C-alpha angles and dihedrals in degrees: 000000000000114000140185103225119217097199132132114304118220114272124202129168135354115317095190118218111034092230090063095037093101135011097243092065104065096027099048092046093048093044086062093043091048091055092042096050104031100050095054089046089053091051089053090050091045093060093042097251094123131034114204090189089232119176089223138040113302089231088067091056091047094050093042094051094048095048105034098024106036099028092036092059092047092051090050093051093049096047095044088053099042102041095064088055094048092048102032088236137134119277119254101256145146118022099001091051091045091053092047092050094050091048088057091046092047089055091053093051094043096051092047090051094046091125091062103037133065111267092234092055091048090052095048093048094045097043097046095077102067098049091052091047090050090051093050096050097030098057096061091042093054094042091051091047092234093161094168094059094038082081088082090069097067088049089053088048092053090045088055091047091052091053089049089052088057091055095043094051092045090053097045100043086227125125123355110292088217084080088074091048090052091049089051090048089053092055091050091051089050089054090051091050091050101039096034090048090058106037103035098060092037095052089043094052093046094050094045090049089055090050090055092254103111114189135174123220105206107199121227098234100216091050095049095041095058110311095099098046094034095053090047094051094046092048097047094044089052089049089057098041100035106021115188096008122136093241089052092050091050092048091051093048090049090050091049090051093049093050091043091056090047092051094046091060094058097078093237092160089067093058100065091111091060113062095186088059105038090051089068091052089048091051091053090046090057089058090054090048093047094051091047092049092048090050093048091050087069089063101034121049091194089068108072120210089233089071090058094045091056089050088055097043111028087029115035101023098039095044095048089046093050092045095050095042095049090049100042094043091056095047095045094046092055097256131129116265093250119116123211125248088257094060091044085055089048090056089053094047092050090053092048092047090051093048091052091048092049091051094047099081091040091059104047094181090059099031098111094047094045092047092055094040091049094045092048095049091045090050091049089059089058093046089057089049093051093046095047098040098040092092092039091056100037105040130067119277117285092234094053095246122133122258 
């Protein structure tokens, strides 16, 4: 079975300050900080306690920052860590990494201050990050001839285009800028389908083999060769173009079924003793649930699409991000792949927060309370991550090696 290994990338030379010695350090930490700080701010905006003076609906800011800010940072941290291993090349570190990080940070500040800055400046600052990231990870992929993994570059390109759509629609007062956010969400889900489809069964097989429970995950060829990603793309594009239509509902239910079949073959029920592994299965399960809920919303008006969107974002994306970051940060900082009870609790809190947020629009009478409860519990999970992983991500490796 094809895998994306998360082993040690090659290290050569002096990377300077330890925080900028490897991409996972700044981007994983600030992925957590972005979630921890932005979600409570959104809750304050949601109830009218804070006015960000945005020139567009506050929901656009919330969605944009979760997709392009939060998920964008996590994607950067993953690719900057994985690509050196795939290509046997040096990490991006020092000045280039510092520049990339501050481009990401400038985008976050600029979009939040959209009401006080020229729209063109906001767009330039926010859009500069992804092209530079694509250059930094694309150059070694192309030089090494890693054609299979070069496929990540078009996904980054479409992710950038989706962000550009947000800025174009904001500036032109045309269609809803959330279209761009949904396109960006689609690209993140595609990455989960690709990366998750490689690492989750691989990690599961390896761990079960070490436990004396060898299993084989025999892939269904048509699913792995395009069925999983293709069904997801078709369903999500239809959800953007023809929201609520019967054909869209059917396409989403088909995609949910395909990904459900895929997940069911990965022996997730055998990983319950290993939190750092079952959390990845749970993240993928949230994607199946989100696709199914979005499909069912086309047939049942009592089931709002926002419930499904939070299953896909607060559930699938956030859970996969937390699972991958907690695992990769340990491995690449010279520590055993064994999370503490606090992080295992964070996994549970993230799931509970997501569940409450998914239920909120389904129960209108309790929507406000469930929204705040879900958001608070979800944010608590990220507070735990930041507190536990701050020393992991800011201090030298535990084994004394560079990086």
